[in-house]
N, C-alpha and C positions, 0 to 999 in steps of 0.2 A: 313480355311483361304486361303490356296493355292489354294485348289479346286475352290473355288470362284473366285479369281484371274485369275486363268487360263480359268475356263468357260466364263468371260465375256471378256477375251482377244481373246480368239477362236470365240467367237459370233461376236465381232466387225470385226476380220480378215476376218471370212466367209461372214458376209455382204458386206463388202467391194470387196471382189474378185467375188462375184456373181454379184452386182449391176455394177461394171466397167467392169466386164468381160462380162456380157450380152450386155451392151452399146457397147463394143469394137467387139464384135462377129457380131453385126448387120451390120458392113461394109462389112463383108463377112460371112453370116450365113451359118450354116451348113458345114463349112470347117472343114475337119478331123484333120487337123493340131492344131486346138485349144484344142482338147482333151488333148495331152500330154503336152501342155503349161500351162492349168488350172490345171491339173493332178499333174504337178510337184509343182506348188502353193499351193495346198493343202498338198502336201508330206513336204513343208518346215514347216509345223506346229508341226514335231516331237519332236522339242525340248521342246515346250510348255508342251507336255506330259510326260517329262522326258524321252524320248527316244532317243537311238542312232540307227538310220537305217543304215545298210549297203547293199549296192545292188551290186549285181555281174553280168555281162554280160559274156556270151561265145564270143571266138573270132570271129569277122566279124559280130557281132550282127546287125550293122548298115547297112548291105549289105544283110539282109535275105530277104528283097522283101515280097511280098503278103503273111500273114501267118494268123493263126488261134491261138491266144494267150490263153491259159486256166490256170487259177489259183485256188487257195484253198481259198474258201470264208469262212470267220471267224467270223467277226462280223463288226460293224461300223469301228473300227480302220484301216479297209483295206484300206479305204480314205487316212489314212496318210502314208500307209506302201507301198503296192501295187502300188499304184498309182506314186510311185517315180521313177519306172523301166519302165514306158510307153513310147515306143517309137513312134514317129510321121512317117506317119499318121494312126494311129489306134483309131478306135471308137468301144465303149462298146455296148453290148446289155444288156439291163436292163428291169426289169418289168414296165408297163405301168403308175403305180400308182405315180411312182417317179415325173412324169410331175406335179403333185398336192403339192410338197414340195414347199412353197414359197421360191422365188428366186433362190434356188439350182435347183428345177425342170426346171425353164427356161432356165438357164445356159446349164444344162444336155442335153436338146433339141437342143438349138442353137449351141452348138459346135459339133453337127453331130452324137450325138450316136443313137442309134436304140431303139425303145422301143417294147416291145411284152406284149400281154395279155395272162399271162400264165393260167388264167380260161378258157380260150378259145383254145381249142386243133387244131380246124381249123385254127386261125389266128396265134397261135404259128408257126405250119407247114409253113403257107405262109411267114413267117418272116425268115424261112430258107432258104426259096426259095428266098427271098429279099436279104439275106447275100451272096447266090451264085451270084445273079445278080449284086449286087454292086462290088464283085470281078471282074467280066467280064467287067464293065463299067468303072472302075477305078483303080487308085494303091492305094488300101488301106489295111489295116490288120483288124482283128475284135478281141476283147477281150471278152472272155465268161467264166462264171462261171459253169463248168459242174455239179457241185452238186446241182444247183437251189436254194439254199437257204443257210443261215448262219450256220456253223457248231456248235457254240456255246461250244467249248471244247469237242466236240463228236467224235475228228477225223476227217480223212477225209472220207466224205459221199459217198455213190453211187453215180456212175455218171450217169447222162442224157445223150442219145446219140445224142442229136441236133447238138452240135459243130462237132462230128466226121461225122454225115451225111452231114453236110456243107463242111467239108474239103475234103472229099471225092468226092463230086459233083464238089467243085470248081477247084479240083486238086493243093490244096494248102497245105503245111506241118502244122503239130501241133507243136506248141511251149509253153513247159509247164513252169509256173512261180510259184516257192514255197517260201511260206513265213512262217518262224520259227513260233512257237507259241506265240500267245497274248493274249488269253483266261485267264482271273484273272491275267493278267501279270501287266496291269496298274492300280496304284491307284494314284487317282488325288491329294490326300493330301500327297503322299511320291515323295519328289524330284527327286531322280533318280529311273527311271525304267526298267532300263538296256537295252540291246541290242536287236535288231531284224533284221535278216538277209532276204533279199529278193533276190533269185538267178534264173535266166533265164538259162534254160537247152537248149542245142542244139536242132535244129530243128528235129521233126520226120518225115521222108518220108511217105507219105500215098499213093503214086502212087501205091505200090503194094497190096493195100486192095480194095476191091470191095464192094458194097453195102450190100452183105451178111456177109460182115466182119467186120460191125460197131462196134458190142460188143467186138469182138477180139481187134481191134484197142483201144478202150475205156479202156479195161481192162489192156492192155499194158501201156497205158498211166497213167493209175491210179496207177499202181504198181510203174513205176519210179517216181512218184511224193511222194508217201508214203515214198519210200526208202529215197530220198531226203530230205523230211520234218524231217525224225528221225535224219538224219545225222546232219541236221542245228541244231534242238533242242538239240543235244548232245553237239554240237559245243558251241552253246549259254551258256548252263550248265556249261561247262568246263570253257570258257573264263570269265564268271561272277563270277564262284568260285576263279579263280586265281585272279581276281581284287579285290574280298573282302580279300583274303590273303594280296595281296600287300598292300592294304589300312591300313591293322592292322599293318603291320609291320611299314610303314611310321608315323603311329601314337604313336609308341612306342618311 
C-alpha cells in the first residue's frame, strides 16, 4: 500500500515540475541556471522514498568557477540524490534518447543540458568539442558520468575518457562527486530506507596533464572516487547501525 501511495505522489509531483518547469523555461530557454533549480526540486523528493540525503561541499565550492563535475552513476535514484548537490550554472551531458521521455525529456533540453548520440562515435567526439566550445563562450560547468552507464550494484565501473579529454582541452579542473550506495537500499514498501551521503571533493587541477596523459588523469580520479565511496558506505553502515541500537533502547 505504501509503495502505491508513494508512486502516485511521485508521478503527480514529477508531472507538475516538468509541465510548470517547461513553461517557466520558455521565458529563458537553455539558461544553464535552470538545471540546478530543477535538479534541487527533484532532489526534494528524497523523503517520499524514505531517504535522508546528506550533502557535503568542500570549502569555497561556490567560487570554484568553470569545471567538469564527474559523478558515479548507480541507477535512476541518482535523480533524487546526486541532483541535490548540483551548483549553478552547471549543465549535464546525457544520452540523446532522453529527449523522447514524455515531459521530462522536454524539460531536460529546455534547461540547457547537452545531448549526445552514444551510438555514433563521430557525433560523440563532436559533442566533446562542443563542451570545450561552451566553456570558451560562457561561464558554465559541465556534469558528466564517466562510467557511461548505470553501475546497478557492480561497483564503480571503468571510466570512459571523454570528460578528461574535455577538461584538458578546455583547461578546467575536474571535480568528483561521490554518492554512497543506493543499490538494493530503497524498498518502496519500507517506511525508512536510511541515509545516503553525497559528497563533492576538492577540484583536481588538470593543467599538469597533456593529451597523452588522459588515461592517467582518468585513473587518478577513479581511484580517488572509489576510495571516497568506500569511506561513505562504511560511514553510512556505521551510523545506521548506531541508529538501530538507539531506537531499540528507546523502545525498551
